[in-house]
Backbone as CSV, one residue per row, in Angstrom:
resi,resn,N_x,N_y,N_z,CA_x,CA_y,CA_z,C_x,C_y,C_z
1,MET,85.852,40.226,71.866,85.485,40.592,73.042,84.225,41.015,73.261
2,SER,83.681,40.625,74.352,82.098,41.124,74.592,82.400,42.275,75.624
3,ASN,80.999,43.109,75.674,81.213,44.085,76.531,81.272,43.886,77.916
4,ILE,80.728,42.639,78.457,81.006,42.430,79.895,82.403,41.915,80.050
5,HIS,82.979,41.336,79.294,84.374,41.007,79.155,85.295,42.292,79.187
6,ARG,84.899,43.233,78.294,85.977,44.464,78.390,85.619,45.222,79.787
7,ARG,84.375,45.156,80.202,84.197,46.003,81.401,84.927,45.025,82.704
8,PHE,84.852,43.876,82.587,85.540,43.187,83.783,87.280,43.522,83.507
9,VAL,87.871,43.298,82.363,89.244,43.878,82.362,89.507,45.161,82.737
10,LEU,88.778,46.201,82.256,88.965,47.430,82.758,88.607,47.483,84.422
11,LEU,87.883,46.931,84.900,87.662,46.972,86.293,89.060,46.195,86.869
12,ILE,89.498,45.126,86.501,90.597,44.632,86.934,91.891,45.609,86.958
13,TRP,92.095,46.265,85.830,92.925,47.149,85.475,93.087,48.494,86.715
14,ALA,91.647,49.037,86.619,91.360,50.005,87.580,91.628,49.684,89.045
15,PHE,91.259,48.281,89.281,91.576,47.838,90.846,93.219,47.660,90.847
16,ALA,93.833,47.194,90.080,95.349,47.289,90.064,96.235,48.391,90.253
17,LEU,95.523,49.453,89.433,96.113,50.700,89.459,95.906,51.274,90.864
18,ALA,94.563,51.361,91.194,94.319,51.686,92.530,95.265,51.270,93.676
19,MET,95.406,49.732,93.857,96.331,49.297,94.715,97.825,49.769,94.659
20,MET,98.032,50.224,93.366,99.512,50.871,93.253,99.513,52.357,93.544
21,GLY,98.371,52.974,93.673,98.512,54.281,93.954,98.188,55.011,92.779
22,GLY,97.903,54.465,91.464,97.819,55.048,90.381,96.380,55.785,90.189
23,LEU,95.430,55.418,90.799,94.184,56.104,90.810,93.626,56.587,91.807
24,SER,94.352,56.655,93.059,94.164,57.174,94.135,93.795,58.580,94.213
25,THR,92.850,59.076,94.918,92.455,60.535,94.833,93.700,61.287,95.521
26,PRO,94.215,62.197,95.019,95.374,63.055,95.807,94.583,63.795,96.950
27,ALA,95.300,63.989,97.835,94.991,64.964,99.094,94.834,66.122,98.362
28,LEU,94.086,66.983,99.065,94.145,68.251,98.561,95.063,69.261,99.160
29,ALA,96.108,69.485,98.470,97.352,69.903,99.142,96.963,71.618,99.046
30,GLN,97.590,72.301,99.963,97.606,73.860,100.042,98.816,74.394,99.180
31,ALA,98.692,75.705,98.926,99.691,76.309,98.192,100.773,76.659,99.036
32,LYS,102.221,76.530,98.270,103.259,76.595,98.943,103.827,78.043,99.186
33,VAL,104.086,78.495,100.403,104.313,79.708,100.665,105.967,79.670,100.604
34,VAL,106.394,80.853,99.622,108.082,80.859,99.493,108.331,82.302,99.968
35,GLN,109.634,82.158,100.208,110.225,83.581,100.739,111.422,83.799,99.657
36,THR,111.075,84.639,98.772,111.872,84.946,97.703,113.106,85.972,98.129
37,PRO,114.302,85.457,97.881,115.319,86.227,98.555,115.833,87.424,97.920
38,TYR,114.785,88.738,98.251,114.937,89.902,97.711,116.336,90.585,98.102
39,LYS,117.055,91.269,97.233,118.333,91.867,97.421,118.422,93.305,96.842
40,ASN,118.321,94.281,97.504,118.463,95.587,97.301,117.501,96.185,96.280
41,PRO,116.404,95.851,96.498,115.066,96.097,95.525,115.060,97.572,95.250
42,LYS,114.858,97.874,93.821,114.741,99.126,93.197,113.502,99.199,92.452
43,ALA,112.717,100.291,92.744,111.356,100.312,92.239,110.718,101.691,91.960
44,LEU,110.363,102.003,90.845,109.792,103.091,90.560,108.252,103.053,90.351
45,VAL,107.378,103.707,91.211,106.127,103.621,91.221,105.468,104.745,90.182
46,ASP,104.950,104.286,89.317,104.374,105.543,88.262,103.115,105.632,88.605
47,ILE,102.746,106.816,88.887,101.161,107.289,89.461,100.840,108.491,88.563
48,PHE,99.713,108.038,87.738,99.093,108.913,86.831,97.679,108.792,86.697
49,LEU,96.806,109.484,87.471,95.704,109.280,87.738,94.685,110.354,87.066
50,ASP,93.487,109.923,86.911,92.447,110.615,86.203,91.515,111.333,87.252
51,ASP,91.897,111.012,88.470,90.996,111.442,89.585,91.788,111.439,90.763
52,PRO,92.051,112.801,91.399,92.825,112.669,92.721,92.262,111.675,93.881
53,ALA,90.937,111.424,93.667,90.428,110.847,94.756,90.920,109.376,94.666
54,LYS,91.378,108.993,93.607,92.022,107.581,93.513,93.558,107.424,94.179
55,LEU,94.192,108.487,94.605,95.415,108.312,95.137,95.324,107.454,96.340
56,GLY,94.642,107.392,97.130,94.517,106.458,98.358,94.585,104.888,97.629
57,ALA,93.932,104.507,96.838,93.978,103.184,96.246,95.446,103.172,95.608
58,ALA,96.003,104.246,94.981,97.368,103.984,94.222,98.462,103.881,95.411
59,LEU,98.310,104.526,96.556,99.054,104.259,97.580,99.358,102.899,97.982
60,TYR,98.238,101.985,97.629,98.364,100.715,98.148,99.422,100.026,97.256
61,TRP,100.035,100.347,96.230,100.965,99.905,95.490,102.200,100.148,96.153
62,VAL,102.654,101.366,96.780,103.573,101.457,97.551,103.609,100.555,99.014
63,ARG,102.446,100.542,99.563,102.272,99.435,100.808,102.565,98.138,100.450
64,SER,102.317,97.627,99.252,102.486,96.328,98.714,103.883,96.241,98.614
65,LEU,104.666,97.109,98.521,106.384,97.200,98.131,106.816,97.275,99.721
66,VAL,106.647,98.318,100.447,107.230,98.732,101.541,106.903,97.568,102.765
67,ASN,105.589,97.324,102.998,105.301,96.522,104.252,105.975,95.096,104.023
68,PRO,105.831,94.427,102.950,106.511,93.117,103.016,108.203,93.200,102.984
69,LEU,108.779,94.282,102.803,110.232,94.271,102.647,110.569,94.750,103.950
70,THR,109.804,95.476,104.722,110.560,95.954,105.918,109.836,95.272,107.293
71,GLU,109.107,94.051,106.776,108.680,93.175,107.945,109.504,91.927,107.862
72,ALA,109.461,90.888,108.918,110.036,89.946,108.730,109.629,88.898,107.802
73,PRO,110.507,88.132,107.030,111.712,87.957,107.354,112.954,88.677,106.718
74,TYR,112.342,89.548,106.043,113.233,90.511,105.414,113.760,91.741,106.107
75,SER,113.006,92.305,106.830,113.316,93.351,107.922,114.331,94.392,107.052
76,MET,114.038,94.835,105.986,114.965,95.744,105.330,114.658,97.362,105.866
77,PHE,115.716,98.088,105.590,115.478,99.558,106.033,115.777,100.251,104.828
78,ALA,115.675,101.570,104.835,115.995,102.517,103.612,117.034,102.315,102.823
79,GLU,118.182,101.957,103.620,119.420,101.793,102.855,119.337,100.401,102.068
80,ASP,118.396,99.621,102.492,118.611,98.115,101.686,117.730,98.271,100.398
81,MET,116.633,99.166,100.508,115.918,99.288,99.299,115.831,100.729,98.717
82,SER,115.230,100.855,97.462,115.045,102.044,97.003,113.828,102.434,96.261
83,ILE,112.788,103.000,96.693,111.512,103.224,96.063,111.442,104.706,95.766
84,ILE,110.803,104.706,94.648,110.708,106.068,94.236,109.167,106.355,93.616
85,VAL,108.400,107.369,94.054,107.006,107.361,93.628,107.021,108.680,92.799
86,LEU,106.717,108.458,91.561,106.533,109.638,90.783,105.131,109.929,90.094
87,MET,104.862,111.095,90.521,103.466,111.513,90.257,103.269,112.573,89.224
88,HIS,102.369,112.358,88.240,102.211,113.320,87.228,101.093,113.370,86.530
89,GLY,99.682,113.082,87.363,98.434,113.250,87.001,97.754,114.152,87.791
90,THR,96.342,114.225,87.913,95.601,114.942,88.581,95.770,114.772,89.996
91,GLU,96.422,113.681,90.627,97.073,113.534,92.036,97.762,114.589,92.357
92,ILE,98.489,115.329,91.730,99.333,116.498,91.856,98.779,117.465,92.869
93,VAL,97.230,117.710,92.818,96.722,118.656,93.542,96.618,118.118,95.161
94,THR,96.871,117.024,95.285,96.933,116.713,96.754,98.215,117.102,97.628
95,LEU,99.362,117.187,96.679,100.391,117.786,97.112,100.370,119.372,97.566
96,ALA,99.774,120.136,97.029,99.665,121.299,97.373,99.356,121.772,98.780
97,LYS,99.860,122.445,99.487,99.937,122.891,100.892,98.394,123.348,101.002
98,LYS,97.880,124.073,99.854,96.660,124.909,100.126,95.568,123.872,100.272
99,ASN,95.860,122.422,99.937,94.712,121.468,99.772,95.030,120.533,100.988
100,GLN,95.842,120.964,102.057,96.185,119.891,102.963,94.961,119.459,103.745
101,ASP,94.085,120.196,104.074,92.972,119.645,104.819,92.006,118.550,103.979
102,ARG,91.956,118.981,102.808,90.954,118.167,101.751,91.889,116.805,101.827
103,TYR,92.973,116.640,101.388,93.622,115.326,101.517,94.611,115.024,102.428
104,GLU,94.200,115.105,103.722,94.836,114.853,104.972,95.269,113.575,104.979
105,GLU,94.440,112.566,104.893,94.510,111.171,104.811,95.687,110.786,104.099
106,VAL,95.564,111.107,102.734,96.572,110.664,101.943,98.028,111.129,102.037
107,LEU,97.968,112.458,102.429,99.260,113.160,102.770,99.752,112.611,104.191
108,GLN,99.318,112.062,105.073,99.704,111.427,106.199,100.349,110.051,105.701
109,ARG,99.764,109.194,104.696,100.180,107.822,104.332,101.634,108.337,103.548
110,MET,101.547,109.272,102.645,102.699,109.617,101.946,103.769,110.105,103.036
111,ARG,103.499,111.149,103.826,104.709,111.264,104.948,105.104,109.921,105.684
112,TYR,104.275,109.156,105.898,104.838,107.995,106.485,105.566,107.193,105.928
113,TYR,105.428,107.167,104.598,106.321,106.210,103.557,107.581,107.201,103.424
114,ALA,107.503,108.652,103.131,108.487,109.310,102.914,109.576,109.200,104.215
115,ASP,109.100,109.069,105.319,109.829,108.733,106.732,110.428,107.612,106.608
116,MET,110.003,106.389,105.800,110.719,105.127,105.909,111.534,105.272,104.481
117,GLY,111.843,106.373,104.010,112.983,106.368,102.906,112.333,106.531,101.332
118,VAL,110.985,106.115,101.359,110.451,106.409,100.002,110.739,107.950,99.469
119,LYS,110.872,107.938,98.353,110.843,109.299,97.719,109.944,109.648,96.764
120,PHE,109.314,110.842,97.083,108.135,111.389,96.431,108.486,112.376,95.424
121,LYS,108.285,112.093,94.007,108.531,113.150,92.967,107.630,113.449,92.220
122,VAL,107.534,114.734,91.663,106.463,115.236,90.738,106.948,115.802,89.683
123,CYS,106.252,115.726,88.638,106.665,116.265,87.218,106.576,117.506,87.286
124,GLY,107.853,118.611,86.976,107.523,119.782,86.982,106.683,120.511,85.770
125,LEU,106.809,119.631,84.450,105.859,120.318,83.484,104.563,120.118,83.997
126,ALA,104.162,119.038,84.724,102.757,118.975,85.119,102.307,119.873,86.192
127,LEU,103.399,120.034,86.876,103.261,120.971,88.095,102.759,122.433,87.420
128,GLN,103.533,122.858,86.338,103.393,124.096,85.574,101.828,124.019,85.085
129,ASP,101.584,122.939,84.551,100.120,122.848,83.915,99.180,123.260,84.980
130,TYR,99.299,122.628,86.192,98.243,123.022,87.306,98.403,124.377,87.897
131,GLY,99.470,124.987,87.610,99.686,126.258,88.182,100.572,126.344,89.428
132,TYR,101.247,125.449,89.634,101.792,125.187,91.130,103.439,125.413,90.763
133,THR,104.147,126.008,91.809,105.546,125.901,91.825,106.037,124.983,93.108
134,ALA,107.431,124.859,93.216,107.859,124.041,94.173,107.562,124.710,95.479
135,ALA,107.419,125.918,95.575,106.912,126.721,96.760,105.553,126.201,97.326
136,ASP,104.838,125.594,96.330,103.359,125.445,96.911,103.183,123.972,97.598
137,LEU,104.226,123.303,97.325,104.304,121.692,97.830,104.759,121.415,99.046
138,HIS,104.550,120.479,99.670,105.202,119.935,101.078,106.529,119.762,100.856
139,SER,107.231,119.710,101.989,108.636,119.629,101.970,109.122,118.193,101.537
140,PHE,108.214,117.109,101.948,108.797,115.597,101.356,108.762,115.527,99.832
141,VAL,108.188,116.550,99.019,108.114,116.293,97.672,109.498,116.911,97.016
142,GLU,109.873,115.982,95.866,111.003,116.730,95.019,110.330,116.920,93.562
143,VAL,110.693,118.025,92.958,110.126,118.380,91.679,111.215,118.025,90.708
144,THR,110.981,117.182,89.613,111.724,116.525,88.415,111.514,117.396,87.417
145,PRO,112.123,117.654,86.299,111.846,118.299,85.174,110.879,117.807,84.301
146,SER,110.765,116.420,84.298,109.791,115.775,83.515,109.582,114.405,83.830
147,ALA,108.269,114.069,84.044,107.917,112.708,84.138,108.499,111.794,83.409
148,ILE,108.552,111.931,82.141,108.954,111.046,81.113,110.274,110.887,81.184
149,THR,111.176,111.920,81.214,112.585,111.839,81.284,113.150,110.987,82.574
150,GLU,112.230,111.353,83.608,112.336,110.669,84.976,112.305,109.113,84.898
151,LEU,111.326,108.833,84.275,110.838,107.503,84.056,112.046,106.813,83.272
152,MET,112.519,107.326,82.153,113.536,106.766,81.386,114.911,106.806,82.240
153,HIS,115.247,107.906,82.850,116.328,107.840,83.935,116.443,106.641,84.654
154,TRP,115.439,106.638,85.563,115.361,105.297,86.578,115.407,104.090,86.048
155,GLN,114.754,103.836,84.922,114.622,102.540,84.377,115.945,102.198,83.918
156,ASN,116.778,103.392,83.356,118.071,102.964,82.988,119.227,102.641,83.972
157,GLN,118.616,102.951,85.175,119.551,102.841,86.581,119.171,101.627,87.050
158,GLY,118.121,100.645,86.401,117.819,99.336,86.870,116.678,99.392,87.804
159,TYR,115.900,100.406,87.753,114.725,100.358,88.564,113.631,99.623,88.025
160,ALA,112.794,98.879,88.563,111.616,98.203,88.016,110.703,99.323,88.135
161,LEU,109.821,99.446,86.796,108.665,100.114,86.626,107.545,99.585,87.204
162,ILE,106.789,100.085,88.046,105.463,99.622,88.491,104.410,100.766,88.357
163,PRO,103.740,100.550,87.292,102.673,101.413,87.192,101.420,101.223,88.044
164,ALA,101.006,102.125,89.042,100.058,102.078,90.155,98.666,102.308,89.342
165,VAL,97.995,101.139,88.820,96.827,100.933,88.219,95.859,101.121,89.253
166,VAL,94.778,101.855,88.972,93.617,102.099,89.908,92.361,101.876,89.137
167,GLN,91.660,100.735,88.981,90.561,100.667,88.531,89.018,100.894,89.305
168,ASP,88.400,101.304,88.752,86.890,101.268,89.238,86.454,100.166,89.833
169,LYS,86.077,99.823,91.083,85.765,98.680,91.573,84.237,98.405,91.291
170,LYS,83.923,97.068,90.581,82.541,97.077,90.128,82.041,95.912,91.486
171,PHE,82.882,95.046,91.917,82.385,94.012,92.892,83.088,94.063,94.264
172,SER,82.462,93.770,95.008,83.245,93.544,96.391,83.809,92.351,96.486
173,ILE,84.776,92.206,97.391,85.468,90.911,97.480,84.645,89.785,97.822
174,ASP,83.624,90.095,98.560,82.536,88.980,98.984,81.811,88.493,97.580
175,GLN,81.457,89.366,96.968,80.704,89.153,95.739,81.543,88.132,94.966
176,ILE,82.870,88.299,94.732,83.463,87.388,93.495,84.046,86.355,94.390
177,ARG,84.451,86.086,95.634,84.927,85.381,96.149,84.382,83.878,96.175
């Protein structure tokens, strides 16, 4: 078969497929929005930061849990969900009453979530390392014996472990979009 003949046969096949819809260009469809049927979510947000200034960014993990669950279509309340924030890194200094003015913005956010039922816990061992006691902390904070034993306990109770990873931002969203 000659090259011209082959091209003609391919052209006929392409035309036939196109007529049957086989080669039609699919319309650009958008992503499908789903509403996962969340039931009694239980999450343990693990915060262990190398810089207390990163706590504001770490609290976005809490926001990412609380906001969708408390808004429509879910409209959950504290009794419908259980969220624990466990802190055991440098961010502990933000919880000290003496540092209230310095960390007021993140304290307001934590109080807001605490009022919504989120429990804020701090590692007792780390608290000692920083030279603080329970009396040095704000009233919405609970002191636990150890972050590691607390992590184990709540995971054994069926809580999903969510590490609040905070990375140094190298690019703006507009730069990479």
